[in-house]
TIRO-2110 file (N, C-alpha, C; in Angstrom, 1 decimal):
// TIRO-2110
9.3, -153.3, 161.4, N, 1, A
9.3, -154.8, 161.2, CA, 1, A
9.9, -155.6, 162.5, C, 1, A
9.3, -156.8, 162.7, N, 2, A
9.8, -157.4, 163.9, CA, 2, A
11.2, -157.8, 163.8, C, 2, A
11.9, -157.8, 164.9, N, 3, A
13.3, -158.2, 165.1, CA, 3, A
13.5, -159.6, 165.3, C, 3, A
14.4, -160.2, 164.6, N, 4, A
14.7, -161.7, 164.9, CA, 4, A
15.6, -161.8, 166.2, C, 4, A
15.3, -162.9, 166.8, N, 5, A
16.2, -163.2, 168.0, CA, 5, A
16.3, -164.7, 168.1, C, 5, A
17.4, -165.1, 168.8, N, 6, A
17.6, -166.4, 169.1, CA, 6, A
17.8, -166.6, 170.6, C, 6, A
17.3, -167.7, 171.2, N, 7, A
17.3, -167.9, 172.6, CA, 7, A
18.0, -169.3, 172.9, C, 7, A
18.8, -169.3, 173.9, N, 8, A
19.5, -170.6, 174.3, CA, 8, A
19.0, -170.7, 175.8, C, 8, A
18.2, -171.8, 176.2, N, 9, A
17.7, -172.0, 177.5, CA, 9, A
18.2, -173.3, 178.1, C, 9, A
18.7, -173.2, 179.3, N, 10, A
19.1, -174.5, 180.1, CA, 10, A
18.6, -174.3, 181.5, C, 10, A
17.9, -175.4, 182.0, N, 11, A
17.4, -175.3, 183.4, CA, 11, A
18.1, -176.4, 184.2, C, 11, A
18.1, -176.1, 185.6, N, 12, A
18.7, -177.1, 186.4, CA, 12, A
18.2, -178.5, 186.4, C, 12, A
16.9, -178.5, 186.0, N, 13, A
16.3, -179.9, 186.0, CA, 13, A
16.4, -180.5, 184.6, C, 13, A
17.2, -180.0, 183.8, N, 14, A
17.5, -180.8, 182.5, CA, 14, A
16.8, -180.4, 181.3, C, 14, A
16.1, -179.2, 181.4, N, 15, A
15.4, -178.9, 180.2, CA, 15, A
16.4, -178.1, 179.3, C, 15, A
16.4, -178.3, 178.0, N, 16, A
17.2, -177.6, 177.0, CA, 16, A
16.4, -177.1, 175.8, C, 16, A
16.5, -175.9, 175.4, N, 17, A
15.9, -175.3, 174.3, CA, 17, A
16.7, -174.4, 173.5, C, 17, A
16.6, -174.6, 172.1, N, 18, A
17.2, -173.5, 171.2, CA, 18, A
16.1, -173.0, 170.3, C, 18, A
15.9, -171.7, 170.4, N, 19, A
14.6, -171.3, 169.7, CA, 19, A
15.1, -170.1, 168.7, C, 19, A
14.4, -170.0, 167.6, N, 20, A
14.5, -168.8, 166.8, CA, 20, A
13.2, -168.1, 166.7, C, 20, A
13.0, -166.9, 167.1, N, 21, A
11.8, -166.1, 167.3, CA, 21, A
11.9, -164.7, 166.6, C, 21, A
10.8, -164.0, 166.6, N, 22, A
10.7, -162.7, 166.3, CA, 22, A
10.1, -161.9, 167.5, C, 22, A
10.2, -160.6, 167.5, N, 23, A
9.6, -159.9, 168.6, CA, 23, A
8.2, -159.6, 168.6, C, 23, A
7.5, -160.1, 167.5, N, 24, A
6.0, -160.1, 167.6, CA, 24, A
5.4, -161.4, 168.0, C, 24, A
6.2, -162.0, 168.9, N, 25, A
5.7, -163.3, 169.6, CA, 25, A
5.5, -164.5, 168.7, C, 25, A
6.4, -164.6, 167.5, N, 26, A
6.3, -165.7, 166.7, CA, 26, A
7.5, -166.6, 166.9, C, 26, A
7.2, -167.9, 167.1, N, 27, A
8.3, -168.9, 167.2, CA, 27, A
8.5, -169.5, 165.9, C, 27, A
9.6, -169.2, 165.3, N, 28, A
10.0, -169.7, 163.9, CA, 28, A
10.5, -171.1, 164.0, C, 28, A
11.3, -171.6, 165.0, N, 29, A
11.9, -172.8, 165.1, CA, 29, A
12.2, -173.0, 166.6, C, 29, A
11.9, -174.2, 167.1, N, 30, A
12.3, -174.7, 168.4, CA, 30, A
12.8, -176.0, 168.4, C, 30, A
14.0, -176.1, 168.9, N, 31, A
14.6, -177.5, 169.2, CA, 31, A
14.8, -177.8, 170.7, C, 31, A
14.5, -179.0, 171.1, N, 32, A
14.7, -179.2, 172.6, CA, 32, A
15.4, -180.6, 172.9, C, 32, A
15.8, -180.6, 174.0, N, 33, A
16.5, -182.0, 174.4, CA, 33, A
16.4, -182.0, 175.9, C, 33, A
16.8, -183.2, 176.4, N, 34, A
17.0, -183.4, 177.9, CA, 34, A
18.6, -183.5, 178.1, C, 34, A
19.0, -182.6, 179.1, N, 35, A
20.4, -182.5, 179.4, CA, 35, A
20.8, -182.9, 180.8, C, 35, A
22.0, -183.1, 181.1, N, 36, A
22.6, -183.2, 182.4, CA, 36, A
23.4, -182.0, 182.7, C, 36, A
22.9, -181.0, 183.3, N, 37, A
23.5, -179.7, 183.4, CA, 37, A
24.3, -179.4, 184.7, C, 37, A
24.5, -180.3, 185.5, N, 38, A
25.2, -180.1, 186.9, CA, 38, A
26.5, -179.5, 186.7, C, 38, A
27.4, -180.0, 185.8, N, 39, A
28.7, -179.7, 185.6, CA, 39, A
28.7, -178.3, 185.0, C, 39, A
27.7, -178.1, 184.0, N, 40, A
27.7, -176.7, 183.3, CA, 40, A
27.4, -175.7, 184.4, C, 40, A
26.5, -175.8, 185.2, N, 41, A
26.1, -174.9, 186.2, CA, 41, A
27.2, -174.6, 187.3, C, 41, A
28.0, -175.7, 187.6, N, 42, A
29.0, -175.6, 188.5, CA, 42, A
30.1, -174.7, 188.0, C, 42, A
30.4, -174.9, 186.6, N, 43, A
31.3, -174.0, 185.9, CA, 43, A
30.8, -172.6, 185.8, C, 43, A
29.4, -172.4, 185.5, N, 44, A
28.9, -171.2, 185.3, CA, 44, A
28.9, -170.3, 186.6, C, 44, A
28.8, -171.0, 187.7, N, 45, A
28.7, -170.2, 189.0, CA, 45, A
30.1, -169.5, 189.2, C, 45, A
31.2, -169.9, 188.5, N, 46, A
32.5, -169.3, 188.6, CA, 46, A
32.8, -168.3, 187.6, C, 46, A
31.9, -168.0, 186.7, N, 47, A
32.0, -167.1, 185.6, CA, 47, A
31.7, -165.6, 186.1, C, 47, A
32.7, -164.8, 185.8, N, 48, A
32.5, -163.4, 186.2, CA, 48, A
31.6, -162.7, 185.2, C, 48, A
30.6, -162.0, 185.7, N, 49, A
29.7, -161.2, 184.8, CA, 49, A
30.0, -159.7, 185.1, C, 49, A
30.9, -159.1, 184.2, N, 50, A
31.3, -157.7, 184.5, CA, 50, A
30.1, -156.8, 184.1, C, 50, A
30.2, -155.5, 184.5, N, 51, A
29.3, -154.6, 184.1, CA, 51, A
29.5, -154.2, 182.7, C, 51, A
28.5, -153.9, 181.9, N, 52, A
28.7, -153.5, 180.5, CA, 52, A
29.6, -152.1, 180.5, C, 52, A
30.5, -152.0, 179.6, N, 53, A
31.3, -150.9, 179.6, CA, 53, A
31.7, -150.5, 178.1, C, 53, A
30.9, -151.1, 177.2, N, 54, A
31.3, -150.9, 175.8, CA, 54, A
30.6, -149.7, 175.2, C, 54, A
29.8, -149.0, 175.9, N, 55, A
29.3, -147.6, 175.4, CA, 55, A
28.1, -147.8, 174.5, C, 55, A
27.5, -149.0, 174.4, N, 56, A
26.4, -149.2, 173.5, CA, 56, A
25.1, -148.5, 173.9, C, 56, A
25.0, -148.2, 175.1, N, 57, A
23.8, -147.5, 175.7, CA, 57, A
24.0, -146.0, 175.5, C, 57, A
25.1, -145.4, 175.2, N, 58, A
25.4, -144.0, 175.2, CA, 58, A
24.9, -143.4, 173.8, C, 58, A
23.8, -142.5, 173.8, N, 59, A
23.3, -141.9, 172.7, CA, 59, A
23.1, -140.4, 172.9, C, 59, A
23.1, -139.6, 171.9, N, 60, A
22.9, -138.2, 172.0, CA, 60, A
21.4, -138.1, 172.5, C, 60, A
21.1, -137.2, 173.3, N, 61, A
19.8, -136.9, 173.9, CA, 61, A
18.8, -136.6, 172.8, C, 61, A
19.2, -135.9, 171.8, N, 62, A
18.3, -135.3, 170.8, CA, 62, A
18.2, -136.3, 169.7, C, 62, A
18.8, -137.4, 169.7, N, 63, A
18.7, -138.4, 168.5, CA, 63, A
17.4, -139.2, 168.6, C, 63, A
16.6, -139.1, 167.5, N, 64, A
15.5, -139.9, 167.5, CA, 64, A
15.7, -141.0, 166.4, C, 64, A
15.6, -142.2, 166.7, N, 65, A
15.8, -143.3, 165.9, CA, 65, A
14.8, -144.6, 166.0, C, 65, A
14.5, -145.2, 165.0, N, 66, A
13.7, -146.5, 165.2, CA, 66, A
14.6, -147.6, 165.1, C, 66, A
16.0, -147.5, 165.0, N, 67, A
16.9, -148.6, 164.8, CA, 67, A
17.4, -149.0, 166.3, C, 67, A
17.5, -150.2, 166.5, N, 68, A
18.1, -150.8, 167.6, CA, 68, A
19.2, -151.7, 167.3, C, 68, A
20.4, -151.4, 167.7, N, 69, A
21.6, -152.2, 167.2, CA, 69, A
21.5, -153.6, 167.9, C, 69, A
22.1, -154.6, 167.3, N, 70, A
22.2, -155.9, 167.7, CA, 70, A
22.6, -155.9, 169.1, C, 70, A
22.1, -156.8, 169.9, N, 71, A
22.4, -157.0, 171.3, CA, 71, A
22.3, -158.4, 171.8, C, 71, A
23.2, -158.8, 172.8, N, 72, A
22.9, -160.0, 173.4, CA, 72, A
22.8, -159.9, 174.9, C, 72, A
21.9, -160.7, 175.5, N, 73, A
21.6, -160.7, 176.9, CA, 73, A
21.8, -162.1, 177.4, C, 73, A
22.7, -162.2, 178.5, N, 74, A
23.0, -163.4, 179.1, CA, 74, A
22.7, -163.3, 180.6, C, 74, A
21.7, -164.2, 181.0, N, 75, A
21.2, -164.2, 182.4, CA, 75, A
21.5, -165.6, 183.1, C, 75, A
21.9, -165.5, 184.4, N, 76, A
22.0, -166.8, 185.1, CA, 76, A
21.2, -166.6, 186.4, C, 76, A
20.3, -167.4, 186.7, N, 77, A
19.3, -167.3, 187.9, CA, 77, A
19.7, -168.5, 188.7, C, 77, A
20.1, -168.3, 190.0, N, 78, A
20.5, -169.3, 190.9, CA, 78, A
19.3, -169.7, 191.7, C, 78, A
19.5, -170.7, 192.6, N, 79, A
18.4, -171.3, 193.3, CA, 79, A
17.8, -170.4, 194.4, C, 79, A
18.5, -169.3, 194.7, N, 80, A
18.1, -168.3, 195.7, CA, 80, A
17.2, -167.2, 195.1, C, 80, A
17.1, -167.2, 193.7, N, 81, A
16.6, -166.2, 192.9, CA, 81, A
17.4, -164.9, 192.6, C, 81, A
18.7, -165.0, 192.9, N, 82, A
19.6, -164.1, 192.5, CA, 82, A
20.0, -164.1, 191.0, C, 82, A
20.1, -163.0, 190.3, N, 83, A
20.3, -162.9, 188.9, CA, 83, A
21.6, -162.3, 188.6, C, 83, A
22.4, -162.9, 187.9, N, 84, A
23.7, -162.3, 187.3, CA, 84, A
23.4, -162.1, 185.8, C, 84, A
23.7, -161.0, 185.2, N, 85, A
23.5, -160.8, 183.9, CA, 85, A
24.5, -159.9, 183.2, C, 85, A
24.6, -160.0, 181.8, N, 86, A
25.4, -159.1, 181.1, CA, 86, A
24.7, -158.9, 179.7, C, 86, A
24.6, -157.6, 179.3, N, 87, A
24.0, -157.2, 178.1, CA, 87, A
25.0, -156.4, 177.2, C, 87, A
25.1, -156.4, 175.9, N, 88, A
25.8, -155.6, 175.1, CA, 88, A
26.0, -156.1, 173.7, C, 88, A
27.0, -155.5, 173.1, N, 89, A
27.3, -155.7, 171.7, CA, 89, A
27.7, -157.2, 171.6, C, 89, A
27.0, -157.9, 170.6, N, 90, A
27.4, -159.4, 170.3, CA, 90, A
29.0, -159.6, 170.0, C, 90, A
29.6, -158.5, 169.5, N, 91, A
31.0, -158.6, 169.0, CA, 91, A
32.0, -158.3, 170.2, C, 91, A
31.4, -158.0, 171.3, N, 92, A
32.2, -157.4, 172.5, CA, 92, A
31.9, -158.3, 173.7, C, 92, A
31.4, -159.5, 173.6, N, 93, A
31.1, -160.3, 174.8, CA, 93, A
32.3, -160.7, 175.3, C, 93, A
32.5, -160.6, 176.8, N, 94, A
33.6, -161.0, 177.4, CA, 94, A
33.8, -162.6, 177.2, C, 94, A
35.1, -162.9, 177.1, N, 95, A
35.4, -164.2, 176.6, CA, 95, A
34.8, -165.4, 177.6, C, 95, A
34.9, -165.1, 178.8, N, 96, A
34.3, -166.1, 179.8, CA, 96, A
32.8, -166.4, 179.4, C, 96, A
32.0, -165.2, 179.2, N, 97, A
30.5, -165.3, 179.0, CA, 97, A
30.3, -165.9, 177.6, C, 97, A
31.2, -165.6, 176.6, N, 98, A
31.0, -166.2, 175.3, CA, 98, A
31.2, -167.7, 175.4, C, 98, A
32.2, -168.1, 176.2, N, 99, A
32.5, -169.6, 176.2, CA, 99, A
31.3, -170.3, 176.9, C, 99, A
30.7, -169.7, 177.9, N, 100, A
29.6, -170.3, 178.6, CA, 100, A
28.4, -170.4, 177.6, C, 100, A
28.1, -169.3, 176.9, N, 101, A
27.0, -169.4, 175.9, CA, 101, A
27.2, -170.5, 175.0, C, 101, A
28.4, -170.7, 174.4, N, 102, A
28.7, -171.7, 173.4, CA, 102, A
28.6, -173.2, 174.0, C, 102, A
29.0, -173.2, 175.4, N, 103, A
28.9, -174.6, 176.1, CA, 103, A
27.5, -174.9, 176.2, C, 103, A
26.6, -173.9, 176.5, N, 104, A
25.2, -174.2, 176.6, CA, 104, A
24.6, -174.7, 175.4, C, 104, A
24.9, -174.1, 174.3, N, 105, A
24.5, -174.3, 173.0, CA, 105, A
24.8, -175.9, 172.6, C, 105, A
26.0, -176.2, 172.9, N, 106, A
26.6, -177.6, 172.6, CA, 106, A
26.0, -178.6, 173.6, C, 106, A
25.8, -178.2, 174.8, N, 107, A
25.1, -179.2, 175.7, CA, 107, A
23.8, -179.5, 175.3, C, 107, A
23.0, -178.5, 174.7, N, 108, A
21.6, -178.9, 174.3, CA, 108, A
21.6, -179.8, 173.1, C, 108, A
22.6, -179.4, 172.0, N, 109, A
22.6, -180.1, 170.9, CA, 109, A
23.0, -181.6, 171.1, C, 109, A
23.8, -181.7, 172.1, N, 110, A
24.3, -183.3, 172.4, CA, 110, A
23.3, -183.9, 173.4, C, 110, A
22.3, -183.3, 173.8, N, 111, A
21.4, -183.8, 174.8, CA, 111, A
20.5, -184.9, 174.3, C, 111, A
19.9, -185.6, 175.2, N, 112, A
19.0, -186.8, 174.9, CA, 112, A
17.8, -186.3, 174.1, C, 112, A
17.4, -186.9, 173.0, N, 113, A
16.3, -186.7, 172.2, CA, 113, A
16.3, -185.3, 171.5, C, 113, A
17.4, -184.8, 171.2, N, 114, A
17.4, -183.5, 170.5, CA, 114, A
16.7, -183.5, 169.2, C, 114, A
15.8, -182.6, 169.1, N, 115, A
15.0, -182.7, 167.9, CA, 115, A
14.1, -181.4, 167.7, C, 115, A
13.6, -181.1, 166.5, N, 116, A
12.7, -180.0, 166.4, CA, 116, A
11.4, -180.3, 167.0, C, 116, A
11.0, -179.2, 167.7, N, 117, A
9.6, -179.4, 168.4, CA, 117, A
8.4, -179.3, 167.5, C, 117, A
7.3, -180.0, 167.5, N, 118, A
6.3, -179.9, 166.6, CA, 118, A
5.1, -179.0, 167.0, C, 118, A
5.2, -178.4, 168.2, N, 119, A
4.1, -177.7, 168.7, CA, 119, A
3.8, -176.3, 168.0, C, 119, A
2.7, -175.8, 168.2, N, 120, A
2.4, -174.5, 167.5, CA, 120, A
2.0, -173.3, 168.3, C, 120, A
1.7, -173.6, 169.6, N, 121, A
1.4, -172.6, 170.5, CA, 121, A
2.2, -172.7, 171.8, C, 121, A
2.6, -171.5, 172.4, N, 122, A
3.4, -171.5, 173.6, CA, 122, A
3.1, -170.4, 174.5, C, 122, A
3.5, -170.5, 175.8, N, 123, A
3.5, -169.4, 176.7, CA, 123, A
4.9, -169.4, 177.3, C, 123, A
5.2, -168.1, 177.7, N, 124, A
6.6, -167.9, 178.4, CA, 124, A
6.3, -166.9, 179.4, C, 124, A
7.0, -167.1, 180.6, N, 125, A
6.9, -166.3, 181.7, CA, 125, A
8.3, -165.5, 181.8, C, 125, A
8.2, -164.2, 182.2, N, 126, A
9.4, -163.4, 182.5, CA, 126, A
9.1, -162.8, 183.9, C, 126, A
10.1, -162.6, 184.6, N, 127, A
10.1, -161.9, 186.0, CA, 127, A
10.1, -160.4, 185.7, C, 127, A
9.1, -159.7, 186.2, N, 128, A
9.1, -158.3, 186.1, CA, 128, A
10.0, -157.6, 187.0, C, 128, A
10.6, -156.6, 186.5, N, 129, A
11.4, -155.7, 187.5, CA, 129, A
10.5, -155.1, 188.5, C, 129, A
10.9, -154.7, 189.7, N, 130, A
10.1, -154.0, 190.7, CA, 130, A
9.5, -152.8, 190.2, C, 130, A
10.2, -152.0, 189.3, N, 131, A
9.6, -150.8, 188.8, CA, 131, A
8.5, -151.1, 187.7, C, 131, A
8.7, -152.1, 186.9, N, 132, A
7.7, -152.5, 185.9, CA, 132, A
6.5, -153.0, 186.6, C, 132, A
6.7, -153.9, 187.6, N, 133, A
5.4, -154.4, 188.4, CA, 133, A
4.8, -153.2, 189.1, C, 133, A
5.4, -152.3, 189.7, N, 134, A
4.7, -151.1, 190.2, CA, 134, A
3.9, -150.3, 189.2, C, 134, A
4.5, -150.1, 188.0, N, 135, A
3.8, -149.4, 187.0, CA, 135, A
2.5, -150.1, 186.5, C, 135, A
2.6, -151.5, 186.4, N, 136, A
1.5, -152.3, 186.0, CA, 136, A
0.4, -152.3, 187.2, C, 136, A
1.0, -152.3, 188.3, N, 137, A
-0.1, -152.3, 189.5, CA, 137, A
-0.8, -151.1, 189.5, C, 137, A
-0.1, -149.9, 189.3, N, 138, A
-0.7, -148.6, 189.3, CA, 138, A
-1.8, -148.4, 188.1, C, 138, A
-1.5, -149.2, 187.0, N, 139, A
-2.3, -149.1, 185.8, CA, 139, A
-3.5, -150.1, 185.9, C, 139, A
-3.5, -150.9, 187.0, N, 140, A
-4.5, -151.9, 187.2, CA, 140, A
-4.5, -153.2, 186.4, C, 140, A
-3.3, -153.5, 185.8, N, 141, A
-3.1, -154.7, 185.1, CA, 141, A
-2.3, -155.7, 185.6, C, 141, A
-1.9, -155.5, 186.9, N, 142, A
-1.3, -156.6, 187.6, CA, 142, A
-2.2, -157.2, 188.6, C, 142, A
-2.5, -158.6, 188.4, N, 143, A
-3.4, -159.2, 189.2, CA, 143, A
-2.8, -159.9, 190.3, C, 143, A
-3.2, -159.7, 191.6, N, 144, A
-2.6, -160.3, 192.7, CA, 144, A
-3.2, -161.7, 192.7, C, 144, A
-2.3, -162.8, 193.0, N, 145, A
-2.9, -164.2, 193.0, CA, 145, A
-2.2, -164.9, 194.1, C, 145, A
-2.6, -166.1, 194.5, N, 146, A
-1.9, -166.9, 195.5, CA, 146, A
-1.4, -168.2, 194.8, C, 146, A
-0.6, -169.0, 195.5, N, 147, A
-0.1, -170.2, 195.0, CA, 147, A
-1.1, -171.2, 194.6, C, 147, A
-2.2, -171.2, 195.5, N, 148, A
-3.3, -172.0, 195.2, CA, 148, A
-4.1, -171.8, 194.1, C, 148, A
-3.9, -170.5, 193.5, N, 149, A
-4.6, -170.1, 192.2, CA, 149, A
-4.1, -170.9, 191.1, C, 149, A
-2.8, -171.3, 191.2, N, 150, A
-2.1, -171.9, 190.0, CA, 150, A
-2.4, -173.5, 190.0, C, 150, A
-3.2, -174.0, 191.0, N, 151, A
-3.6, -175.4, 190.9, CA, 151, A
-4.3, -175.8, 189.7, C, 151, A
-5.2, -174.8, 189.3, N, 152, A
-6.0, -175.0, 188.0, CA, 152, A
-5.4, -174.5, 186.7, C, 152, A
-4.1, -174.2, 186.8, N, 153, A
-3.3, -173.7, 185.8, CA, 153, A
-1.9, -174.1, 185.8, C, 153, A
-1.7, -175.5, 185.6, N, 154, A
-0.5, -176.2, 185.7, CA, 154, A
0.6, -175.6, 184.6, C, 154, A
0.1, -175.3, 183.6, N, 155, A
1.1, -174.8, 182.5, CA, 155, A
1.7, -173.5, 182.9, C, 155, A
0.8, -172.6, 183.6, N, 156, A
1.3, -171.3, 184.1, CA, 156, A
2.2, -171.7, 185.2, C, 156, A
2.0, -172.6, 186.0, N, 157, A
2.9, -172.9, 187.1, CA, 157, A
4.2, -173.4, 186.6, C, 157, A
4.2, -174.2, 185.5, N, 158, A
5.3, -174.7, 184.8, CA, 158, A
6.2, -173.5, 184.3, C, 158, A
5.4, -172.6, 183.7, N, 159, A
6.2, -171.4, 183.1, CA, 159, A
6.8, -170.5, 184.2, C, 159, A
6.1, -170.2, 185.3, N, 160, A
6.7, -169.4, 186.3, CA, 160, A
7.9, -170.1, 187.1, C, 160, A
7.8, -171.6, 187.0, N, 161, A
8.9, -172.3, 187.7, CA, 161, A
10.2, -172.2, 186.7, C, 161, A
9.8, -172.0, 185.5, N, 162, A
11.0, -172.0, 184.4, CA, 162, A
11.0, -170.6, 183.7, C, 162, A
11.3, -169.6, 184.3, N, 163, A
11.2, -168.3, 183.6, CA, 163, A
12.0, -168.3, 182.2, C, 163, A
11.5, -167.7, 181.3, N, 164, A
12.1, -167.6, 179.8, CA, 164, A
12.0, -168.9, 179.1, C, 164, A
11.4, -170.0, 179.6, N, 165, A
11.4, -171.2, 178.8, CA, 165, A
10.0, -171.2, 178.1, C, 165, A
10.1, -171.8, 176.9, N, 166, A
8.9, -171.9, 176.2, CA, 166, A
8.1, -173.1, 176.7, C, 166, A
6.8, -173.0, 177.0, N, 167, A
6.0, -174.1, 177.5, CA, 167, A
4.9, -174.3, 176.4, C, 167, A
4.8, -175.5, 175.9, N, 168, A
3.9, -175.9, 174.9, CA, 168, A
2.5, -175.9, 175.3, C, 168, A
1.6, -175.4, 174.4, N, 169, A
0.1, -175.4, 174.8, CA, 169, A
-0.5, -176.1, 173.6, C, 169, A
-1.5, -177.1, 173.9, N, 170, A
-2.2, -177.8, 172.9, CA, 170, A
-3.0, -176.8, 172.2, C, 170, A
-3.3, -177.0, 170.9, N, 171, A
-3.9, -176.2, 170.0, CA, 171, A
-5.3, -175.5, 170.5, C, 171, A
-6.1, -176.3, 171.1, N, 172, A
-7.4, -175.8, 171.6, CA, 172, A
-7.4, -175.5, 173.1, C, 172, A
-6.2, -175.6, 173.7, N, 173, A
-6.2, -175.3, 175.2, CA, 173, A
-6.1, -174.0, 175.7, C, 173, A
-6.8, -173.7, 176.9, N, 174, A
-6.7, -172.4, 177.6, CA, 174, A
-5.8, -172.7, 178.7, C, 174, A
-4.5, -172.3, 178.7, N, 175, A
-3.5, -172.7, 179.8, CA, 175, A
-3.8, -171.9, 181.0, C, 175, A
-4.7, -170.8, 181.0, N, 176, A
-4.8, -169.9, 182.1, CA, 176, A
-5.7, -170.4, 183.1, C, 176, A
-6.7, -171.3, 182.8, N, 177, A
-7.6, -171.6, 183.8, CA, 177, A
-8.5, -170.4, 184.2, C, 177, A
-8.6, -170.2, 185.5, N, 178, A
-9.3, -169.0, 186.1, CA, 178, A
-8.5, -167.7, 186.1, C, 178, A
-7.2, -167.8, 185.6, N, 179, A
-6.4, -166.6, 185.7, CA, 179, A
-6.7, -165.6, 184.5, C, 179, A
-7.3, -166.1, 183.4, N, 180, A
-7.5, -165.2, 182.3, CA, 180, A
-7.7, -166.1, 181.1, C, 180, A
-7.8, -165.3, 180.0, N, 181, A
-8.1, -166.2, 178.6, CA, 181, A
-7.0, -165.9, 177.7, C, 181, A
-6.9, -166.9, 176.8, N, 182, A
-5.8, -166.8, 175.8, CA, 182, A
-6.2, -165.8, 174.6, C, 182, A
-5.3, -165.0, 174.2, N, 183, A
-5.5, -164.1, 173.1, CA, 183, A
-4.2, -163.9, 172.5, C, 183, A
-4.1, -164.1, 171.2, N, 184, A
-2.8, -163.9, 170.5, CA, 184, A
-2.4, -162.6, 170.5, C, 184, A
-1.1, -162.3, 170.9, N, 185, A
-0.6, -160.9, 170.9, CA, 185, A
-0.8, -160.2, 172.2, C, 185, A
-1.6, -160.9, 173.2, N, 186, A
-1.7, -160.3, 174.5, CA, 186, A
-1.1, -160.9, 175.7, C, 186, A
-1.0, -160.4, 176.8, N, 187, A
-0.3, -161.0, 177.9, CA, 187, A
-1.1, -160.9, 179.2, C, 187, A
-0.6, -161.6, 180.1, N, 188, A
-1.2, -161.6, 181.5, CA, 188, A
-0.1, -161.4, 182.5, C, 188, A
-0.4, -160.4, 183.3, N, 189, A
0.5, -160.0, 184.4, CA, 189, A
-0.1, -160.3, 185.8, C, 189, A
0.8, -160.8, 186.7, N, 190, A
0.2, -161.1, 188.0, CA, 190, A
1.3, -161.0, 189.1, C, 190, A
1.0, -160.8, 190.3, N, 191, A
1.9, -160.8, 191.4, CA, 191, A
1.7, -162.1, 192.2, C, 191, A
2.7, -162.7, 192.8, N, 192, A
2.5, -163.9, 193.6, CA, 192, A
3.7, -163.9, 194.6, C, 192, A
3.3, -163.8, 195.9, N, 193, A
4.3, -163.7, 197.0, CA, 193, A
5.0, -162.3, 196.8, C, 193, A
6.4, -162.4, 196.6, N, 194, A
7.1, -161.1, 196.5, CA, 194, A
7.5, -161.0, 195.0, C, 194, A
7.1, -161.8, 194.1, N, 195, A
7.4, -161.6, 192.7, CA, 195, A
6.3, -161.4, 191.8, C, 195, A
6.8, -160.8, 190.7, N, 196, A
5.6, -160.4, 189.6, CA, 196, A
6.1, -161.0, 188.3, C, 196, A
5.1, -161.5, 187.6, N, 197, A
5.4, -162.2, 186.3, CA, 197, A
4.6, -161.6, 185.2, C, 197, A
5.1, -161.7, 184.0, N, 198, A
4.3, -161.5, 182.8, CA, 198, A
4.3, -162.8, 181.9, C, 198, A
3.2, -163.2, 181.6, N, 199, A
3.0, -164.4, 180.6, CA, 199, A
2.7, -163.9, 179.3, C, 199, A
3.5, -164.3, 178.3, N, 200, A
3.1, -163.9, 176.9, CA, 200, A
2.7, -165.2, 176.1, C, 200, A
1.9, -164.9, 175.2, N, 201, A
1.5, -166.0, 174.3, CA, 201, A
2.3, -165.9, 172.9, C, 201, A
2.8, -167.0, 172.5, N, 202, A
3.6, -167.2, 171.3, CA, 202, A
3.0, -168.2, 170.4, C, 202, A
3.2, -168.0, 169.1, N, 203, A
2.6, -169.0, 168.1, CA, 203, A
3.6, -169.2, 167.1, C, 203, A
3.6, -170.4, 166.4, N, 204, A
4.4, -170.7, 165.3, CA, 204, A
3.6, -170.3, 164.0, C, 204, A
4.1, -169.5, 163.3, N, 205, A
3.3, -169.0, 162.1, CA, 205, A
3.1, -170.1, 161.0, C, 205, A
1.9, -170.2, 160.4, N, 206, A
1.6, -171.2, 159.4, CA, 206, A
2.6, -171.1, 158.3, C, 206, A
2.9, -172.2, 157.6, N, 207, A
3.9, -172.0, 156.5, CA, 207, A
3.0, -171.5, 155.3, C, 207, A
3.7, -170.6, 154.5, N, 208, A
3.0, -170.1, 153.3, CA, 208, A
2.3, -171.2, 152.4, C, 208, A
1.2, -170.9, 151.8, N, 209, A
0.6, -171.8, 150.9, CA, 209, A
1.3, -171.7, 149.7, C, 209, A
1.5, -172.9, 148.9, N, 210, A
2.1, -172.9, 147.6, CA, 210, A
1.1, -173.0, 146.6, C, 210, A
1.2, -172.3, 145.5, N, 211, A
0.1, -172.3, 144.5, CA, 211, A
0.5, -173.3, 143.5, C, 211, A
-0.6, -174.1, 143.1, N, 212, A
-0.4, -175.0, 142.0, CA, 212, A
-1.0, -174.5, 140.8, C, 212, A
-0.2, -174.6, 139.8, N, 213, A
-0.7, -174.1, 138.5, CA, 213, A
-1.3, -175.3, 137.7, C, 213, A
-2.5, -174.9, 137.2, N, 214, A
-3.3, -176.0, 136.4, CA, 214, A
-2.8, -175.9, 134.9, C, 214, A
-2.7, -177.1, 134.4, N, 215, A
-2.4, -177.1, 132.9, CA, 215, A
-3.4, -177.7, 132.1, C, 215, A
-3.8, -177.0, 131.0, N, 216, A
-4.9, -177.7, 130.2, CA, 216, A
-4.4, -178.5, 129.1, C, 216, A
-5.1, -179.5, 128.7, N, 217, A
-4.7, -180.4, 127.7, CA, 217, A
-5.5, -180.3, 126.5, C, 217, A
END
């Protein structure tokens, strides 16, 4: 079964998102607002991101399981592309990091125009690790592109400018231009300059139909 997850996103240019999703690329709920994040990021720059030491990644080598324990991932990307991160048990989050996560949540909720988003289709970019990018390149599924190739794909440009942010796509729109085609449950991977990205397609599931009982007279 798909795993449920929640995402808190704040960008330096004032985008704020709170989302509830599942790992099969379904967006259950998305709330957005416009925030003033300068003070938040100033404070975040002084937060210490220790290495995970809670033992959650230690497992017996002969243990086979389909269960993955709950986990939290906190990432901070600076203007120079450097990433600080912490991942581990949600019950063992370092106090400084837990406080930063809660401040981000409250910043978004108190932001201008905070409301549920009414879109139904989205794309999201993530930065691939060098090893993942190399594996995709060797498999022939990492497409090399140039910055000018994004001129006809402004939504993809917006997504790679805001990694991990949900970017809304109109119902009948192809966000990829000449880069590829939209297909639910599939993704597009490409390399540009020294970075590699994966773009995933996400959708908001249709609400279940309610049955109306007919009564005879």
